[in-house]
Short mmCIF file of the C-alpha atoms (twelve columns), coordinates in Angstrom:
data_MODEL
# 
_entry.id   MODEL 
# 
loop_
_atom_site.group_PDB 
_atom_site.id 
_atom_site.type_symbol 
_atom_site.label_atom_id 
_atom_site.label_alt_id 
_atom_site.label_comp_id 
_atom_site.label_asym_id 
_atom_site.label_seq_id 
_atom_site.Cartn_x 
_atom_site.Cartn_y 
_atom_site.Cartn_z 
_atom_site.pdbx_PDB_model_num 
ATOM 1   C CA . MET A 1   25.099 4.302  -63.931 1 
ATOM 2   C CA . VAL A 2   27.842 2.664  -62.009 1 
ATOM 3   C CA . LYS A 3   29.758 5.758  -61.681 1 
ATOM 4   C CA . LYS A 4   26.770 7.274  -60.025 1 
ATOM 5   C CA . PHE A 5   26.426 4.356  -57.682 1 
ATOM 6   C CA . ILE A 6   29.830 4.637  -56.540 1 
ATOM 7   C CA . LEU A 7   29.841 8.583  -56.117 1 
ATOM 8   C CA . LEU A 8   26.379 8.175  -54.139 1 
ATOM 9   C CA . THR A 9   28.053 5.506  -51.948 1 
ATOM 10  C CA . LEU A 10  31.272 7.729  -51.306 1 
ATOM 11  C CA . ILE A 11  28.937 10.400 -50.439 1 
ATOM 12  C CA . LEU A 12  26.743 8.586  -48.104 1 
ATOM 13  C CA . PHE A 13  30.026 7.079  -46.405 1 
ATOM 14  C CA . SER A 14  31.702 10.604 -45.823 1 
ATOM 15  C CA . ILE A 15  28.242 11.819 -44.384 1 
ATOM 16  C CA . GLY A 16  28.247 9.098  -42.190 1 
ATOM 17  C CA . LEU A 17  31.783 9.474  -40.999 1 
ATOM 18  C CA . LYS A 18  31.143 13.206 -40.385 1 
ATOM 19  C CA . GLN A 19  28.028 12.370 -38.119 1 
ATOM 20  C CA . THR A 20  30.209 9.826  -36.034 1 
ATOM 21  C CA . GLU A 21  32.926 12.523 -35.771 1 
ATOM 22  C CA . ALA A 22  30.280 14.843 -34.341 1 
ATOM 23  C CA . GLN A 23  28.840 12.348 -31.911 1 
ATOM 24  C CA . VAL A 24  32.642 11.517 -30.541 1 
ATOM 25  C CA . SER A 25  33.047 15.383 -30.012 1 
ATOM 26  C CA . VAL A 26  29.924 15.803 -28.292 1 
ATOM 27  C CA . ASN A 27  30.412 13.010 -25.798 1 
ATOM 28  C CA . VAL A 28  33.895 13.954 -24.787 1 
ATOM 29  C CA . ASN A 29  32.642 16.468 -22.096 1 
ATOM 30  C CA . ILE A 30  29.611 14.583 -20.753 1 
ATOM 31  C CA . GLY A 31  30.287 13.851 -16.981 1 
ATOM 32  C CA . THR A 32  32.435 16.871 -16.458 1 
ATOM 33  C CA . PRO A 33  31.044 19.804 -14.401 1 
ATOM 34  C CA . PRO A 34  29.930 23.043 -16.353 1 
ATOM 35  C CA . SER A 35  31.831 26.113 -16.003 1 
ATOM 36  C CA . TRP A 36  29.346 27.668 -13.465 1 
ATOM 37  C CA . ALA A 37  29.659 24.597 -11.040 1 
ATOM 38  C CA . PRO A 38  31.605 25.027 -7.640  1 
ATOM 39  C CA . TYR A 39  35.424 24.144 -8.260  1 
ATOM 40  C CA . GLY A 40  36.667 21.088 -6.537  1 
ATOM 41  C CA . TYR A 41  33.664 18.933 -6.519  1 
ATOM 42  C CA . GLU A 42  34.585 16.945 -9.832  1 
ATOM 43  C CA . GLU A 43  33.759 13.492 -8.258  1 
ATOM 44  C CA . GLU A 44  30.367 14.696 -6.986  1 
ATOM 45  C CA . ARG A 45  27.408 14.015 -9.246  1 
ATOM 46  C CA . TYR A 46  24.657 16.363 -8.100  1 
ATOM 47  C CA . TYR A 47  24.064 19.861 -7.154  1 
ATOM 48  C CA . TYR A 48  20.936 21.528 -5.539  1 
ATOM 49  C CA . MET A 49  20.101 24.932 -6.186  1 
ATOM 50  C CA . PRO A 50  17.796 26.171 -3.178  1 
ATOM 51  C CA . ASP A 51  16.601 29.411 -4.905  1 
ATOM 52  C CA . ILE A 52  14.810 27.354 -7.652  1 
ATOM 53  C CA . ASP A 53  14.311 24.108 -6.003  1 
ATOM 54  C CA . THR A 54  16.193 22.372 -8.867  1 
ATOM 55  C CA . TYR A 55  18.734 19.865 -9.228  1 
ATOM 56  C CA . TYR A 56  21.543 19.228 -11.583 1 
ATOM 57  C CA . ASP A 57  23.010 16.040 -12.497 1 
ATOM 58  C CA . VAL A 58  26.721 16.357 -13.654 1 
ATOM 59  C CA . HIS A 59  26.762 12.908 -15.532 1 
ATOM 60  C CA . THR A 60  23.653 13.464 -17.631 1 
ATOM 61  C CA . ALA A 61  23.992 17.507 -17.902 1 
ATOM 62  C CA . LYS A 62  20.378 17.676 -17.029 1 
ATOM 63  C CA . PHE A 63  18.462 19.810 -14.678 1 
ATOM 64  C CA . ILE A 64  15.892 18.170 -12.447 1 
ATOM 65  C CA . TYR A 65  12.923 20.014 -11.320 1 
ATOM 66  C CA . CYS A 66  9.155  19.146 -10.209 1 
ATOM 67  C CA . SER A 67  6.684  20.151 -12.742 1 
ATOM 68  C CA . GLY A 68  3.135  18.963 -11.991 1 
ATOM 69  C CA . GLY A 69  3.908  16.620 -9.377  1 
ATOM 70  C CA . ARG A 70  6.836  14.707 -11.286 1 
ATOM 71  C CA . TRP A 71  10.142 15.360 -11.569 1 
ATOM 72  C CA . VAL A 72  11.227 16.304 -14.994 1 
ATOM 73  C CA . TYR A 73  14.955 16.205 -16.549 1 
ATOM 74  C CA . VAL A 74  15.698 18.938 -19.103 1 
ATOM 75  C CA . SER A 75  18.890 20.110 -20.674 1 
ATOM 76  C CA . SER A 76  18.270 23.945 -19.983 1 
ATOM 77  C CA . LEU A 77  16.285 25.579 -17.261 1 
ATOM 78  C CA . PRO A 78  12.719 26.288 -18.172 1 
ATOM 79  C CA . SER A 79  11.447 29.822 -18.642 1 
ATOM 80  C CA . ILE A 80  10.211 30.369 -15.272 1 
ATOM 81  C CA . TYR A 81  13.603 30.242 -14.005 1 
ATOM 82  C CA . ALA A 82  15.249 32.413 -16.479 1 
ATOM 83  C CA . HIS A 83  16.135 35.030 -14.108 1 
ATOM 84  C CA . PHE A 84  18.590 32.658 -11.964 1 
ATOM 85  C CA . ASP A 85  22.080 33.239 -12.482 1 
ATOM 86  C CA . LEU A 86  23.984 29.824 -12.666 1 
ATOM 87  C CA . TYR A 87  27.468 31.552 -11.976 1 
ATOM 88  C CA . HIS A 88  26.271 33.625 -8.828  1 
ATOM 89  C CA . GLY A 89  23.347 31.532 -7.482  1 
ATOM 90  C CA . TYR A 90  24.435 29.271 -4.656  1 
ATOM 91  C CA . LYS A 91  24.657 25.380 -5.488  1 
ATOM 92  C CA . VAL A 92  24.612 22.999 -2.613  1 
ATOM 93  C CA . VAL A 93  27.064 19.989 -3.373  1 
ATOM 94  C CA . LEU A 94  25.303 16.666 -2.770  1 
ATOM 95  C CA . ASN A 95  27.170 13.681 -1.461  1 
ATOM 96  C CA . TYR A 96  24.656 11.292 -2.906  1 
ATOM 97  C CA . ARG A 97  25.392 8.208  -5.167  1 
ATOM 98  C CA . GLY A 98  21.739 7.124  -6.258  1 
ATOM 99  C CA . SER A 99  19.964 8.212  -9.242  1 
ATOM 100 C CA . ASP A 100 17.192 10.251 -7.865  1 
ATOM 101 C CA . PRO A 101 18.419 12.889 -5.481  1 
ATOM 102 C CA . TYR A 102 14.932 14.311 -5.260  1 
ATOM 103 C CA . ARG A 103 14.223 11.167 -2.879  1 
ATOM 104 C CA . TYR A 104 15.517 13.708 -0.030  1 
ATOM 105 C CA . TYR A 105 13.885 16.704 -1.504  1 
ATOM 106 C CA . THR A 106 11.952 17.611 1.831   1 
ATOM 107 C CA . VAL A 107 15.215 17.201 3.627   1 
ATOM 108 C CA . HIS A 108 17.043 19.360 1.435   1 
ATOM 109 C CA . ARG A 109 14.105 22.216 1.123   1 
ATOM 110 C CA . VAL A 110 14.217 22.443 5.157   1 
ATOM 111 C CA . LYS A 111 17.949 22.157 5.311   1 
ATOM 112 C CA . TYR A 112 18.577 24.585 2.322   1 
ATOM 113 C CA . PRO A 113 15.638 27.095 2.130   1 
ATOM 114 C CA . ARG A 114 15.503 29.577 -0.590  1 
ATOM 115 C CA . GLY A 115 18.188 32.405 -0.083  1 
ATOM 116 C CA . TYR A 116 20.643 29.827 1.643   1 
ATOM 117 C CA . ARG A 117 24.222 30.908 1.355   1 
ATOM 118 C CA . GLY A 118 26.988 28.769 2.759   1 
ATOM 119 C CA . PRO A 119 30.595 29.123 2.345   1 
ATOM 120 C CA . ARG A 120 31.722 31.112 -0.830  1 
ATOM 121 C CA . GLN A 121 32.011 29.069 -3.898  1 
ATOM 122 C CA . LEU A 122 34.664 29.516 -6.473  1 
ATOM 123 C CA . THR A 123 33.286 28.302 -9.948  1 
ATOM 124 C CA . VAL A 124 35.351 26.317 -12.354 1 
ATOM 125 C CA . ARG A 125 35.297 29.260 -14.731 1 
ATOM 126 C CA . GLU A 126 36.680 31.689 -12.093 1 
ATOM 127 C CA . TYR A 127 39.381 29.259 -11.049 1 
ATOM 128 C CA . HIS A 128 40.614 28.731 -14.705 1 
ATOM 129 C CA . VAL A 129 40.685 32.579 -15.447 1 
ATOM 130 C CA . HIS A 130 42.493 33.332 -12.180 1 
ATOM 131 C CA . GLU A 131 44.560 29.931 -11.924 1 
ATOM 132 C CA . ASP A 132 47.679 31.662 -11.036 1 
ATOM 133 C CA . HIS A 133 46.124 33.332 -8.199  1 
ATOM 134 C CA . TYR A 134 44.471 30.190 -6.623  1 
ATOM 135 C CA . LYS A 135 47.058 27.569 -7.544  1 
ATOM 136 C CA . ASN A 136 48.920 27.838 -4.143  1 
ATOM 137 C CA . ILE A 137 45.986 26.998 -1.972  1 
ATOM 138 C CA . PRO A 138 46.680 23.792 -0.264  1 
ATOM 139 C CA . PRO A 139 44.650 20.575 -1.652  1 
ATOM 140 C CA . GLY A 140 41.398 20.072 -0.089  1 
ATOM 141 C CA . HIS A 141 41.054 23.730 1.248   1 
ATOM 142 C CA . TRP A 142 38.357 24.214 -1.439  1 
ATOM 143 C CA . LYS A 143 35.892 21.937 0.176   1 
ATOM 144 C CA . ASN A 144 34.029 22.201 3.621   1 
ATOM 145 C CA . GLY A 145 34.148 25.770 3.844   1 
ATOM 146 C CA . LYS A 146 37.688 26.016 4.827   1 
ATOM 147 C CA . TRP A 147 38.635 28.454 2.059   1 
ATOM 148 C CA . LYS A 148 37.569 31.949 2.108   1 
ATOM 149 C CA . ASN A 149 38.724 34.878 -0.111  1 
ATOM 150 C CA . GLU A 150 38.492 38.270 1.346   1 
ATOM 151 C CA . VAL A 151 40.090 40.628 -1.087  1 
ATOM 152 C CA . SER A 152 42.785 38.217 -2.171  1 
ATOM 153 C CA . GLU A 153 43.368 37.271 1.657   1 
ATOM 154 C CA . VAL A 154 43.255 33.465 2.118   1 
ATOM 155 C CA . ARG A 155 41.816 32.325 5.341   1 
ATOM 156 C CA . TYR A 156 41.982 28.655 6.792   1 
ATOM 157 C CA . TYR A 157 39.409 28.047 9.181   1 
ATOM 158 C CA . LYS A 158 39.731 25.981 12.194  1 
ATOM 159 C CA . SER A 159 37.398 23.012 12.363  1 
ATOM 160 C CA . ASP A 160 36.197 23.794 16.074  1 
ATOM 161 C CA . ASN A 161 35.056 27.391 15.677  1 
ATOM 162 C CA . ARG A 162 34.885 30.396 13.305  1 
ATOM 163 C CA . GLU A 163 38.384 31.658 14.116  1 
ATOM 164 C CA . TYR A 164 40.807 31.667 11.342  1 
ATOM 165 C CA . TYR A 165 44.542 32.225 10.797  1 
ATOM 166 C CA . ASN A 166 46.346 33.824 7.717   1 
ATOM 167 C CA . ASN A 167 49.555 32.062 7.926   1 
ATOM 168 C CA . LYS A 168 51.563 29.774 10.128  1 
ATOM 169 C CA . HIS A 169 52.535 32.539 12.511  1 
ATOM 170 C CA . GLU A 170 48.941 33.202 13.589  1 
ATOM 171 C CA . ARG A 171 48.269 29.555 14.241  1 
ATOM 172 C CA . SER A 172 47.148 29.052 17.916  1 
ATOM 173 C CA . ASN A 173 49.993 26.808 19.823  1 
ATOM 174 C CA . GLY A 174 47.079 24.694 20.973  1 
ATOM 175 C CA . ASN A 175 47.713 25.157 24.660  1 
ATOM 176 C CA . GLY A 176 44.766 27.007 25.427  1 
ATOM 177 C CA . HIS A 177 46.690 30.130 26.462  1 
ATOM 178 C CA . GLY A 178 46.653 32.290 23.226  1 
ATOM 179 C CA . ASN A 179 49.687 33.441 21.467  1 
ATOM 180 C CA . GLY A 180 51.189 35.484 24.190  1 
ATOM 181 C CA . ASN A 181 49.752 38.880 23.020  1 
ATOM 182 C CA . GLY A 182 46.916 39.171 25.635  1 
ATOM 183 C CA . HIS A 183 46.868 41.364 28.688  1 
ATOM 184 C CA . GLY A 184 46.435 38.603 31.049  1 
ATOM 185 C CA . HIS A 185 47.381 38.758 34.944  1 
ATOM 186 C CA . GLY A 186 50.396 36.729 34.427  1 
ATOM 187 C CA . LYS A 187 52.372 35.187 37.499  1 
ATOM 188 C CA . HIS A 188 52.555 37.139 40.701  1 
# 
C-alpha cells in the first residue's frame, strides 16, 4: 500500500512538472510580434488591418474586432475573415499606448479605408529569410516609409518630397541648384 502511494505521488509530481515546463515554454514568446507583422516595430503594441476592420494586440496575441456592437478579443481570425492573407494584407502600425485601440476606430476607418496601402512592409518572416540581403539597411530606415525595395534597389526618400537617392552620389547638395547635370542657361 505504501509503495502504491509513493508511486502515485511520484507520477503526480512528474505530471505537474511537465505541465509547468509546458506553461513556461508557451509564455516565452508572448509579447513578440508574429512572423506576419511588419518588421522594425517591435516596440509597438497594436496593428490595424483596414481591409478587415480588425486590430491585433501583440502583447496578448489577440485579434480585436467588432461583433454585434461589442469589441471581441480572439486568438485567431473568425471564419468571415478566412480569406484575409496576414502576410500580404496591409497592417497600419499604431503608436497607441492604451488598452483599447478601438477608441479611435472612427478615425482609423476614415484615415485608413479598405484597400489602403502605405509604404511597402517587410514582414518579420521576410526579414529573417533574407537577412543577409537586408542587414545593410541603415537603422531607422525601415520606419515611416523611408525604405523601398524595387528589384533589390534600396531607395532612401527625402522627407520634404517623394524624390529619392540611391547612394551618396545622387544626393542633392542642398543649394537648390540641382546636381549640375541640367541644361540651364548658365552665366552670360
